[in-house]
N, CA, C and O atoms as a Maestro MAE file, in Angstrom:
{
 s_m_m2io_version
 :::
 2.0.0
}

f_m_ct {
 s_m_title
 :::
 protein
 m_atom[300] {
  # First column is atom index #
  i_m_mmod_type
  r_m_x_coord
  r_m_y_coord
  r_m_z_coord
  i_m_residue_number
  s_m_chain_name
  s_m_pdb_residue_name
  s_m_pdb_atom_name
  i_m_atomic_number
  :::
  1 25 8.385 61.727 64.723 1 A "MET " " N  " 7
  2 3 9.211 61.343 66.275 1 A "MET " " CA " 6
  3 2 8.445 59.652 67.054 1 A "MET " " C  " 6
  4 15 7.226 59.483 67.057 1 A "MET " " O  " 8
  5 25 9.110 58.936 67.448 2 A "THR " " N  " 7
  6 3 8.155 58.026 68.163 2 A "THR " " CA " 6
  7 2 8.166 57.888 70.294 2 A "THR " " C  " 6
  8 15 8.816 57.304 71.160 2 A "THR " " O  " 8
  9 25 7.538 58.405 70.245 3 A "TRP " " N  " 7
  10 3 6.873 57.847 71.800 3 A "TRP " " CA " 6
  11 2 6.283 56.394 72.690 3 A "TRP " " C  " 6
  12 15 6.008 55.479 71.914 3 A "TRP " " O  " 8
  13 25 6.132 56.175 73.677 4 A "ASP " " N  " 7
  14 3 6.556 55.036 74.745 4 A "ASP " " CA " 6
  15 2 5.234 54.654 75.360 4 A "ASP " " C  " 6
  16 15 4.693 53.576 75.606 4 A "ASP " " O  " 8
  17 25 4.902 55.937 75.524 5 A "ASN " " N  " 7
  18 3 2.928 55.627 75.713 5 A "ASN " " CA " 6
  19 2 1.980 56.629 74.599 5 A "ASN " " C  " 6
  20 15 2.256 57.273 73.587 5 A "ASN " " O  " 8
  21 25 0.671 56.353 75.426 6 A "GLU " " N  " 7
  22 3 -0.358 57.439 74.870 6 A "GLU " " CA " 6
  23 2 -1.214 57.821 75.446 6 A "GLU " " C  " 6
  24 15 -1.223 56.944 76.309 6 A "GLU " " O  " 8
  25 25 -2.114 58.542 75.739 7 A "LEU " " N  " 7
  26 3 -2.724 59.083 76.282 7 A "LEU " " CA " 6
  27 2 -3.694 59.818 75.672 7 A "LEU " " C  " 6
  28 15 -3.576 60.965 75.241 7 A "LEU " " O  " 8
  29 25 -5.378 58.597 75.634 8 A "ASP " " N  " 7
  30 3 -6.335 59.732 74.357 8 A "ASP " " CA " 6
  31 2 -7.580 60.081 75.068 8 A "ASP " " C  " 6
  32 15 -8.509 59.313 75.321 8 A "ASP " " O  " 8
  33 25 -7.467 61.563 75.412 9 A "ALA " " N  " 7
  34 3 -7.628 62.719 76.092 9 A "ALA " " CA " 6
  35 2 -9.066 63.190 75.877 9 A "ALA " " C  " 6
  36 15 -9.702 63.766 76.760 9 A "ALA " " O  " 8
  37 25 -9.571 62.904 74.606 10 A "ARG " " N  " 7
  38 3 -10.140 62.990 73.368 10 A "ARG " " CA " 6
  39 2 -11.545 62.676 74.576 10 A "ARG " " C  " 6
  40 15 -11.807 61.591 75.096 10 A "ARG " " O  " 8
  41 25 -12.409 64.239 74.814 11 A "GLY " " N  " 7
  42 3 -14.079 64.316 74.912 11 A "GLY " " CA " 6
  43 2 -13.835 65.125 76.751 11 A "GLY " " C  " 6
  44 15 -14.453 66.010 77.343 11 A "GLY " " O  " 8
  45 25 -12.661 64.276 77.117 12 A "LEU " " N  " 7
  46 3 -11.896 65.167 78.626 12 A "LEU " " CA " 6
  47 2 -11.994 66.676 78.570 12 A "LEU " " C  " 6
  48 15 -11.551 67.245 77.572 12 A "LEU " " O  " 8
  49 25 -12.600 67.455 79.670 13 A "LEU " " N  " 7
  50 3 -12.882 68.589 79.598 13 A "LEU " " CA " 6
  51 2 -11.698 68.581 80.857 13 A "LEU " " C  " 6
  52 15 -11.482 67.571 81.528 13 A "LEU " " O  " 8
  53 25 -10.768 70.253 81.111 14 A "CYS " " N  " 7
  54 3 -10.214 70.781 81.600 14 A "CYS " " CA " 6
  55 2 -10.535 70.621 83.637 14 A "CYS " " C  " 6
  56 15 -11.498 70.950 84.329 14 A "CYS " " O  " 8
  57 25 -9.929 70.326 83.790 15 A "PRO " " N  " 7
  58 3 -8.376 69.557 84.251 15 A "PRO " " CA " 6
  59 2 -8.253 68.586 83.797 15 A "PRO " " C  " 6
  60 15 -7.117 68.709 83.338 15 A "PRO " " O  " 8
  61 25 -8.661 67.340 83.468 16 A "LEU " " N  " 7
  62 3 -8.916 65.545 83.626 16 A "LEU " " CA " 6
  63 2 -7.676 65.826 82.578 16 A "LEU " " C  " 6
  64 15 -6.670 66.025 83.259 16 A "LEU " " O  " 8
  65 25 -7.383 65.914 81.193 17 A "PRO " " N  " 7
  66 3 -5.960 65.151 80.466 17 A "PRO " " CA " 6
  67 2 -4.513 65.971 81.151 17 A "PRO " " C  " 6
  68 15 -3.426 65.524 80.786 17 A "PRO " " O  " 8
  69 25 -4.521 66.820 81.853 18 A "VAL " " N  " 7
  70 3 -3.459 67.134 82.352 18 A "VAL " " CA " 6
  71 2 -3.026 66.612 83.512 18 A "VAL " " C  " 6
  72 15 -1.858 66.554 83.896 18 A "VAL " " O  " 8
  73 25 -4.591 65.999 84.400 19 A "LEU " " N  " 7
  74 3 -4.269 65.291 85.557 19 A "LEU " " CA " 6
  75 2 -3.785 63.820 84.830 19 A "LEU " " C  " 6
  76 15 -2.695 63.276 85.008 19 A "LEU " " O  " 8
  77 25 -4.943 63.310 83.928 20 A "LYS " " N  " 7
  78 3 -4.531 62.161 83.294 20 A "LYS " " CA " 6
  79 2 -3.188 61.841 82.961 20 A "LYS " " C  " 6
  80 15 -2.751 60.816 83.485 20 A "LYS " " O  " 8
  81 25 -2.155 62.710 81.940 21 A "ALA " " N  " 7
  82 3 -1.005 62.903 81.658 21 A "ALA " " CA " 6
  83 2 -0.003 62.507 83.128 21 A "ALA " " C  " 6
  84 15 0.872 61.665 83.331 21 A "ALA " " O  " 8
  85 25 -0.594 63.501 83.918 22 A "ARG " " N  " 7
  86 3 0.957 63.744 84.839 22 A "ARG " " CA " 6
  87 2 0.787 61.473 85.813 22 A "ARG " " C  " 6
  88 15 1.493 60.509 86.106 22 A "ARG " " O  " 8
  89 25 -0.530 61.906 85.835 23 A "LYS " " N  " 7
  90 3 -0.719 60.271 86.370 23 A "LYS " " CA " 6
  91 2 -0.033 58.919 85.740 23 A "LYS " " C  " 6
  92 15 0.522 58.173 86.546 23 A "LYS " " O  " 8
  93 25 -0.033 58.534 84.276 24 A "ARG " " N  " 7
  94 3 0.433 58.247 82.962 24 A "ARG " " CA " 6
  95 2 2.229 58.666 83.534 24 A "ARG " " C  " 6
  96 15 2.918 57.661 83.713 24 A "ARG " " O  " 8
  97 25 3.058 60.276 83.847 25 A "LEU " " N  " 7
  98 3 4.102 60.326 83.163 25 A "LEU " " CA " 6
  99 2 4.350 59.631 84.868 25 A "LEU " " C  " 6
  100 15 5.569 59.456 84.900 25 A "LEU " " O  " 8
  101 25 3.815 59.206 86.149 26 A "GLN " " N  " 7
  102 3 4.632 59.157 86.814 26 A "GLN " " CA " 6
  103 2 4.937 57.709 87.183 26 A "GLN " " C  " 6
  104 15 5.569 57.250 88.134 26 A "GLN " " O  " 8
  105 25 4.310 57.115 86.162 27 A "GLY " " N  " 7
  106 3 4.585 55.295 86.227 27 A "GLY " " CA " 6
  107 2 5.903 54.868 84.839 27 A "GLY " " C  " 6
  108 15 6.326 53.841 84.308 27 A "GLY " " O  " 8
  109 25 6.175 56.523 84.718 28 A "MET " " N  " 7
  110 3 7.074 56.441 82.673 28 A "MET " " CA " 6
  111 2 8.889 56.627 83.793 28 A "MET " " C  " 6
  112 15 9.186 57.085 84.896 28 A "MET " " O  " 8
  113 25 9.621 55.966 82.657 29 A "ASP " " N  " 7
  114 3 10.528 56.744 83.110 29 A "ASP " " CA " 6
  115 2 11.475 57.979 82.680 29 A "ASP " " C  " 6
  116 15 11.243 58.283 81.510 29 A "ASP " " O  " 8
  117 25 12.236 58.591 83.134 30 A "SER " " N  " 7
  118 3 12.516 59.912 82.827 30 A "SER " " CA " 6
  119 2 13.539 59.214 80.861 30 A "SER " " C  " 6
  120 15 14.488 58.488 80.567 30 A "SER " " O  " 8
  121 25 12.395 60.152 80.048 31 A "GLY " " N  " 7
  122 3 13.224 60.601 79.179 31 A "GLY " " CA " 6
  123 2 12.604 59.568 77.869 31 A "GLY " " C  " 6
  124 15 12.963 59.314 76.719 31 A "GLY " " O  " 8
  125 25 11.361 59.113 78.861 32 A "GLU " " N  " 7
  126 3 10.792 58.745 77.948 32 A "GLU " " CA " 6
  127 2 9.638 59.678 77.802 32 A "GLU " " C  " 6
  128 15 9.307 60.505 78.652 32 A "GLU " " O  " 8
  129 25 8.730 59.367 76.016 33 A "VAL " " N  " 7
  130 3 7.974 60.988 75.660 33 A "VAL " " CA " 6
  131 2 6.651 60.492 75.655 33 A "VAL " " C  " 6
  132 15 6.814 59.679 74.745 33 A "VAL " " O  " 8
  133 25 5.472 60.360 75.972 34 A "LEU " " N  " 7
  134 3 3.877 60.422 76.462 34 A "LEU " " CA " 6
  135 2 3.233 61.319 74.880 34 A "LEU " " C  " 6
  136 15 3.604 62.412 74.454 34 A "LEU " " O  " 8
  137 25 2.328 60.510 74.377 35 A "ARG " " N  " 7
  138 3 2.094 61.328 73.379 35 A "ARG " " CA " 6
  139 2 0.402 61.393 74.286 35 A "ARG " " C  " 6
  140 15 -0.255 60.613 74.974 35 A "ARG " " O  " 8
  141 25 0.298 62.399 73.925 36 A "VAL " " N  " 7
  142 3 -1.475 63.270 74.551 36 A "VAL " " CA " 6
  143 2 -2.521 63.468 73.731 36 A "VAL " " C  " 6
  144 15 -2.436 64.520 73.097 36 A "VAL " " O  " 8
  145 25 -3.637 62.715 73.491 37 A "ILE " " N  " 7
  146 3 -4.372 63.411 72.536 37 A "ILE " " CA " 6
  147 2 -5.937 64.331 72.973 37 A "ILE " " C  " 6
  148 15 -6.983 63.807 73.358 37 A "ILE " " O  " 8
  149 25 -5.700 65.672 72.786 38 A "ALA " " N  " 7
  150 3 -6.349 66.119 73.519 38 A "ALA " " CA " 6
  151 2 -7.771 67.032 72.718 38 A "ALA " " C  " 6
  152 15 -7.362 67.939 71.993 38 A "ALA " " O  " 8
  153 25 -8.982 66.925 72.758 39 A "THR " " N  " 7
  154 3 -9.908 68.137 72.378 39 A "THR " " CA " 6
  155 2 -10.260 69.275 72.855 39 A "THR " " C  " 6
  156 15 -10.696 70.185 72.150 39 A "THR " " O  " 8
  157 25 -10.069 69.360 74.417 40 A "ASP " " N  " 7
  158 3 -9.919 70.307 75.237 40 A "ASP " " CA " 6
  159 2 -9.485 71.585 74.706 40 A "ASP " " C  " 6
  160 15 -8.269 71.744 74.596 40 A "ASP " " O  " 8
  161 25 -10.184 72.429 74.392 41 A "PRO " " N  " 7
  162 3 -9.465 73.979 73.904 41 A "PRO " " CA " 6
  163 2 -8.833 74.491 75.252 41 A "PRO " " C  " 6
  164 15 -7.708 74.948 75.049 41 A "PRO " " O  " 8
  165 25 -8.971 74.512 75.714 42 A "ALA " " N  " 7
  166 3 -8.094 74.855 77.178 42 A "ALA " " CA " 6
  167 2 -6.541 74.241 77.020 42 A "ALA " " C  " 6
  168 15 -5.530 74.942 76.960 42 A "ALA " " O  " 8
  169 25 -6.578 72.661 76.961 43 A "ALA " " N  " 7
  170 3 -5.858 72.044 76.906 43 A "ALA " " CA " 6
  171 2 -4.243 72.812 75.857 43 A "ALA " " C  " 6
  172 15 -3.146 72.254 75.888 43 A "ALA " " O  " 8
  173 25 -4.459 73.854 75.208 44 A "VAL " " N  " 7
  174 3 -3.241 74.471 74.503 44 A "VAL " " CA " 6
  175 2 -2.533 75.538 75.568 44 A "VAL " " C  " 6
  176 15 -1.392 75.940 75.337 44 A "VAL " " O  " 8
  177 25 -3.205 75.942 76.649 45 A "ILE " " N  " 7
  178 3 -2.645 76.205 77.386 45 A "ILE " " CA " 6
  179 2 -2.440 75.913 78.892 45 A "ILE " " C  " 6
  180 15 -1.550 76.450 79.553 45 A "ILE " " O  " 8
  181 25 -3.178 75.176 79.300 46 A "ASP " " N  " 7
  182 3 -2.810 73.919 80.251 46 A "ASP " " CA " 6
  183 2 -1.627 73.016 80.219 46 A "ASP " " C  " 6
  184 15 -0.753 72.807 81.060 46 A "ASP " " O  " 8
  185 25 -1.897 72.374 78.626 47 A "VAL " " N  " 7
  186 3 -0.123 71.015 78.553 47 A "VAL " " CA " 6
  187 2 1.212 72.136 78.873 47 A "VAL " " C  " 6
  188 15 2.174 71.972 79.623 47 A "VAL " " O  " 8
  189 25 0.917 73.128 78.140 48 A "PRO " " N  " 7
  190 3 3.017 73.444 78.447 48 A "PRO " " CA " 6
  191 2 3.151 74.287 79.766 48 A "PRO " " C  " 6
  192 15 4.176 74.713 80.297 48 A "PRO " " O  " 8
  193 25 1.898 74.407 80.136 49 A "HIS " " N  " 7
  194 3 1.851 75.144 81.703 49 A "HIS " " CA " 6
  195 2 2.193 73.781 83.101 49 A "HIS " " C  " 6
  196 15 2.841 73.510 84.113 49 A "HIS " " O  " 8
  197 25 1.204 73.335 82.165 50 A "PHE " " N  " 7
  198 3 1.726 71.690 83.194 50 A "PHE " " CA " 6
  199 2 3.487 71.054 82.973 50 A "PHE " " C  " 6
  200 15 4.373 70.962 83.823 50 A "PHE " " O  " 8
  201 25 3.510 70.758 81.757 51 A "CYS " " N  " 7
  202 3 5.576 70.830 81.605 51 A "CYS " " CA " 6
  203 2 6.119 71.273 81.985 51 A "CYS " " C  " 6
  204 15 6.996 70.603 82.530 51 A "CYS " " O  " 8
  205 25 6.247 72.989 82.154 52 A "ASN " " N  " 7
  206 3 7.038 73.673 82.218 52 A "ASN " " CA " 6
  207 2 7.246 73.957 84.195 52 A "ASN " " C  " 6
  208 15 8.167 74.599 84.700 52 A "ASN " " O  " 8
  209 25 6.103 73.264 84.963 53 A "GLU " " N  " 7
  210 3 6.172 73.628 86.674 53 A "GLU " " CA " 6
  211 2 6.194 72.462 86.702 53 A "GLU " " C  " 6
  212 15 6.032 72.295 87.911 53 A "GLU " " O  " 8
  213 25 6.280 71.390 86.245 54 A "ALA " " N  " 7
  214 3 6.272 69.887 86.401 54 A "ALA " " CA " 6
  215 2 8.116 69.291 86.206 54 A "ALA " " C  " 6
  216 15 8.705 68.517 86.960 54 A "ALA " " O  " 8
  217 25 8.689 70.001 84.891 55 A "GLY " " N  " 7
  218 3 9.983 69.891 84.938 55 A "GLY " " CA " 6
  219 2 9.635 68.793 83.519 55 A "GLY " " C  " 6
  220 15 10.601 68.182 83.061 55 A "GLY " " O  " 8
  221 25 8.813 68.669 83.134 56 A "HIS " " N  " 7
  222 3 8.911 68.060 81.785 56 A "HIS " " CA " 6
  223 2 8.835 68.984 80.166 56 A "HIS " " C  " 6
  224 15 8.303 70.061 79.899 56 A "HIS " " O  " 8
  225 25 9.581 68.054 79.345 57 A "LEU " " N  " 7
  226 3 9.490 69.293 78.179 57 A "LEU " " CA " 6
  227 2 8.654 69.093 77.196 57 A "LEU " " C  " 6
  228 15 8.239 67.940 77.075 57 A "LEU " " O  " 8
  229 25 8.314 69.825 76.515 58 A "LEU " " N  " 7
  230 3 6.695 69.896 75.525 58 A "LEU " " CA " 6
  231 2 7.502 70.086 74.354 58 A "LEU " " C  " 6
  232 15 7.562 71.131 73.706 58 A "LEU " " O  " 8
  233 25 8.290 68.722 74.054 59 A "VAL " " N  " 7
  234 3 8.744 68.281 72.544 59 A "VAL " " CA " 6
  235 2 8.058 68.494 71.005 59 A "VAL " " C  " 6
  236 15 8.796 68.370 70.027 59 A "VAL " " O  " 8
  237 25 6.964 68.741 70.867 60 A "GLY " " N  " 7
  238 3 5.861 68.851 69.891 60 A "GLY " " CA " 6
  239 2 3.929 69.090 70.120 60 A "GLY " " C  " 6
  240 15 3.169 68.782 71.038 60 A "GLY " " O  " 8
  241 25 3.791 69.544 69.238 61 A "THR " " N  " 7
  242 3 2.132 69.784 69.148 61 A "THR " " CA " 6
  243 2 2.295 69.870 67.708 61 A "THR " " C  " 6
  244 15 3.182 70.348 67.000 61 A "THR " " O  " 8
  245 25 0.631 68.970 67.342 62 A "SER " " N  " 7
  246 3 0.390 69.065 66.175 62 A "SER " " CA " 6
  247 2 -1.059 68.451 65.856 62 A "SER " " C  " 6
  248 15 -1.382 67.466 66.521 62 A "SER " " O  " 8
  249 25 -1.982 68.954 64.877 63 A "GLU " " N  " 7
  250 3 -3.529 69.256 65.549 63 A "GLU " " CA " 6
  251 2 -3.620 67.802 64.273 63 A "GLU " " C  " 6
  252 15 -3.080 67.965 63.179 63 A "GLU " " O  " 8
  253 25 -4.502 66.179 64.670 64 A "GLU " " N  " 7
  254 3 -5.003 65.836 63.939 64 A "GLU " " CA " 6
  255 2 -6.954 66.003 63.888 64 A "GLU " " C  " 6
  256 15 -7.738 65.475 64.678 64 A "GLU " " O  " 8
  257 25 -7.162 66.547 63.165 65 A "GLY " " N  " 7
  258 3 -8.611 66.241 62.631 65 A "GLY " " CA " 6
  259 2 -9.018 67.617 63.970 65 A "GLY " " C  " 6
  260 15 -8.486 68.727 63.933 65 A "GLY " " O  " 8
  261 25 -9.793 67.294 64.788 66 A "GLU " " N  " 7
  262 3 -10.002 68.341 65.625 66 A "GLU " " CA " 6
  263 2 -9.434 68.133 66.878 66 A "GLU " " C  " 6
  264 15 -9.857 68.718 67.875 66 A "GLU " " O  " 8
  265 25 -8.556 67.387 66.903 67 A "ALA " " N  " 7
  266 3 -7.299 67.036 67.968 67 A "ALA " " CA " 6
  267 2 -6.165 67.939 68.595 67 A "ALA " " C  " 6
  268 15 -5.960 68.824 67.764 67 A "ALA " " O  " 8
  269 25 -5.444 68.095 69.540 68 A "GLN " " N  " 7
  270 3 -3.943 68.786 69.162 68 A "GLN " " CA " 6
  271 2 -3.724 67.689 70.171 68 A "GLN " " C  " 6
  272 15 -4.462 67.341 71.094 68 A "GLN " " O  " 8
  273 25 -2.415 67.163 69.756 69 A "VAL " " N  " 7
  274 3 -1.304 65.915 70.226 69 A "VAL " " CA " 6
  275 2 -0.437 66.840 70.537 69 A "VAL " " C  " 6
  276 15 -0.197 67.877 69.919 69 A "VAL " " O  " 8
  277 25 0.346 66.185 72.160 70 A "TYR " " N  " 7
  278 3 0.853 66.624 72.094 70 A "TYR " " CA " 6
  279 2 2.224 65.873 72.863 70 A "TYR " " C  " 6
  280 15 1.820 64.931 73.544 70 A "TYR " " O  " 8
  281 25 3.464 66.005 72.926 71 A "LEU " " N  " 7
  282 3 4.671 64.729 72.998 71 A "LEU " " CA " 6
  283 2 4.987 65.520 73.788 71 A "LEU " " C  " 6
  284 15 5.193 66.728 73.674 71 A "LEU " " O  " 8
  285 25 5.059 64.541 75.029 72 A "ILE " " N  " 7
  286 3 5.976 65.241 76.331 72 A "ILE " " CA " 6
  287 2 7.034 64.435 76.603 72 A "ILE " " C  " 6
  288 15 6.948 63.209 76.526 72 A "ILE " " O  " 8
  289 25 8.062 65.033 76.926 73 A "ARG " " N  " 7
  290 3 9.242 64.033 77.480 73 A "ARG " " CA " 6
  291 2 9.293 63.976 78.856 73 A "ARG " " C  " 6
  292 15 9.631 64.931 79.556 73 A "ARG " " O  " 8
  293 25 9.048 63.153 79.170 74 A "LYS " " N  " 7
  294 3 9.719 63.202 80.699 74 A "LYS " " CA " 6
  295 2 10.917 63.443 81.718 74 A "LYS " " C  " 6
  296 15 12.053 62.974 81.663 74 A "LYS " " O  " 8
  297 25 10.380 64.268 82.629 75 A "GLY " " N  " 7
  298 3 11.878 65.202 82.777 75 A "GLY " " CA " 6
  299 2 12.759 63.885 83.954 75 A "GLY " " C  " 6
  300 15 13.902 64.090 84.363 75 A "GLY " " O  " 8
  :::
 }
 m_bond[299] {
  # First column is bond index #
  i_m_from
  i_m_to
  i_m_order
  :::
  1 1 2 1
  2 2 3 1
  3 3 4 2
  4 3 5 1
  5 5 6 1
  6 6 7 1
  7 7 8 2
  8 7 9 1
  9 9 10 1
  10 10 11 1
  11 11 12 2
  12 11 13 1
  13 13 14 1
  14 14 15 1
  15 15 16 2
  16 15 17 1
  17 17 18 1
  18 18 19 1
  19 19 20 2
  20 19 21 1
  21 21 22 1
  22 22 23 1
  23 23 24 2
  24 23 25 1
  25 25 26 1
  26 26 27 1
  27 27 28 2
  28 27 29 1
  29 29 30 1
  30 30 31 1
  31 31 32 2
  32 31 33 1
  33 33 34 1
  34 34 35 1
  35 35 36 2
  36 35 37 1
  37 37 38 1
  38 38 39 1
  39 39 40 2
  40 39 41 1
  41 41 42 1
  42 42 43 1
  43 43 44 2
  44 43 45 1
  45 45 46 1
  46 46 47 1
  47 47 48 2
  48 47 49 1
  49 49 50 1
  50 50 51 1
  51 51 52 2
  52 51 53 1
  53 53 54 1
  54 54 55 1
  55 55 56 2
  56 55 57 1
  57 57 58 1
  58 58 59 1
  59 59 60 2
  60 59 61 1
  61 61 62 1
  62 62 63 1
  63 63 64 2
  64 63 65 1
  65 65 66 1
  66 66 67 1
  67 67 68 2
  68 67 69 1
  69 69 70 1
  70 70 71 1
  71 71 72 2
  72 71 73 1
  73 73 74 1
  74 74 75 1
  75 75 76 2
  76 75 77 1
  77 77 78 1
  78 78 79 1
  79 79 80 2
  80 79 81 1
  81 81 82 1
  82 82 83 1
  83 83 84 2
  84 83 85 1
  85 85 86 1
  86 86 87 1
  87 87 88 2
  88 87 89 1
  89 89 90 1
  90 90 91 1
  91 91 92 2
  92 91 93 1
  93 93 94 1
  94 94 95 1
  95 95 96 2
  96 95 97 1
  97 97 98 1
  98 98 99 1
  99 99 100 2
  100 99 101 1
  101 101 102 1
  102 102 103 1
  103 103 104 2
  104 103 105 1
  105 105 106 1
  106 106 107 1
  107 107 108 2
  108 107 109 1
  109 109 110 1
  110 110 111 1
  111 111 112 2
  112 111 113 1
  113 113 114 1
  114 114 115 1
  115 115 116 2
  116 115 117 1
  117 117 118 1
  118 118 119 1
  119 119 120 2
  120 119 121 1
  121 121 122 1
  122 122 123 1
  123 123 124 2
  124 123 125 1
  125 125 126 1
  126 126 127 1
  127 127 128 2
  128 127 129 1
  129 129 130 1
  130 130 131 1
  131 131 132 2
  132 131 133 1
  133 133 134 1
  134 134 135 1
  135 135 136 2
  136 135 137 1
  137 137 138 1
  138 138 139 1
  139 139 140 2
  140 139 141 1
  141 141 142 1
  142 142 143 1
  143 143 144 2
  144 143 145 1
  145 145 146 1
  146 146 147 1
  147 147 148 2
  148 147 149 1
  149 149 150 1
  150 150 151 1
  151 151 152 2
  152 151 153 1
  153 153 154 1
  154 154 155 1
  155 155 156 2
  156 155 157 1
  157 157 158 1
  158 158 159 1
  159 159 160 2
  160 159 161 1
  161 161 162 1
  162 162 163 1
  163 163 164 2
  164 163 165 1
  165 165 166 1
  166 166 167 1
  167 167 168 2
  168 167 169 1
  169 169 170 1
  170 170 171 1
  171 171 172 2
  172 171 173 1
  173 173 174 1
  174 174 175 1
  175 175 176 2
  176 175 177 1
  177 177 178 1
  178 178 179 1
  179 179 180 2
  180 179 181 1
  181 181 182 1
  182 182 183 1
  183 183 184 2
  184 183 185 1
  185 185 186 1
  186 186 187 1
  187 187 188 2
  188 187 189 1
  189 189 190 1
  190 190 191 1
  191 191 192 2
  192 191 193 1
  193 193 194 1
  194 194 195 1
  195 195 196 2
  196 195 197 1
  197 197 198 1
  198 198 199 1
  199 199 200 2
  200 199 201 1
  201 201 202 1
  202 202 203 1
  203 203 204 2
  204 203 205 1
  205 205 206 1
  206 206 207 1
  207 207 208 2
  208 207 209 1
  209 209 210 1
  210 210 211 1
  211 211 212 2
  212 211 213 1
  213 213 214 1
  214 214 215 1
  215 215 216 2
  216 215 217 1
  217 217 218 1
  218 218 219 1
  219 219 220 2
  220 219 221 1
  221 221 222 1
  222 222 223 1
  223 223 224 2
  224 223 225 1
  225 225 226 1
  226 226 227 1
  227 227 228 2
  228 227 229 1
  229 229 230 1
  230 230 231 1
  231 231 232 2
  232 231 233 1
  233 233 234 1
  234 234 235 1
  235 235 236 2
  236 235 237 1
  237 237 238 1
  238 238 239 1
  239 239 240 2
  240 239 241 1
  241 241 242 1
  242 242 243 1
  243 243 244 2
  244 243 245 1
  245 245 246 1
  246 246 247 1
  247 247 248 2
  248 247 249 1
  249 249 250 1
  250 250 251 1
  251 251 252 2
  252 251 253 1
  253 253 254 1
  254 254 255 1
  255 255 256 2
  256 255 257 1
  257 257 258 1
  258 258 259 1
  259 259 260 2
  260 259 261 1
  261 261 262 1
  262 262 263 1
  263 263 264 2
  264 263 265 1
  265 265 266 1
  266 266 267 1
  267 267 268 2
  268 267 269 1
  269 269 270 1
  270 270 271 1
  271 271 272 2
  272 271 273 1
  273 273 274 1
  274 274 275 1
  275 275 276 2
  276 275 277 1
  277 277 278 1
  278 278 279 1
  279 279 280 2
  280 279 281 1
  281 281 282 1
  282 282 283 1
  283 283 284 2
  284 283 285 1
  285 285 286 1
  286 286 287 1
  287 287 288 2
  288 287 289 1
  289 289 290 1
  290 290 291 1
  291 291 292 2
  292 291 293 1
  293 293 294 1
  294 294 295 1
  295 295 296 2
  296 295 297 1
  297 297 298 1
  298 298 299 1
  299 299 300 2
  :::
 }
}
């Protein structure tokens, strides 16, 4: 899958990955996809919860080495 914007949040701890994703998504158009790379163990809970609360769609998750990758389609 392709994405329109990328946020490298490796090394950032809760709540920074979600806060930075929220800010990045605000500048994007509806339907665009943000790729978030995070190493915070809490992100596996925080990112899906954020998407659900904010009306965005979590379209994919995967792992790249020590990091988790999230694909979020802006609602």
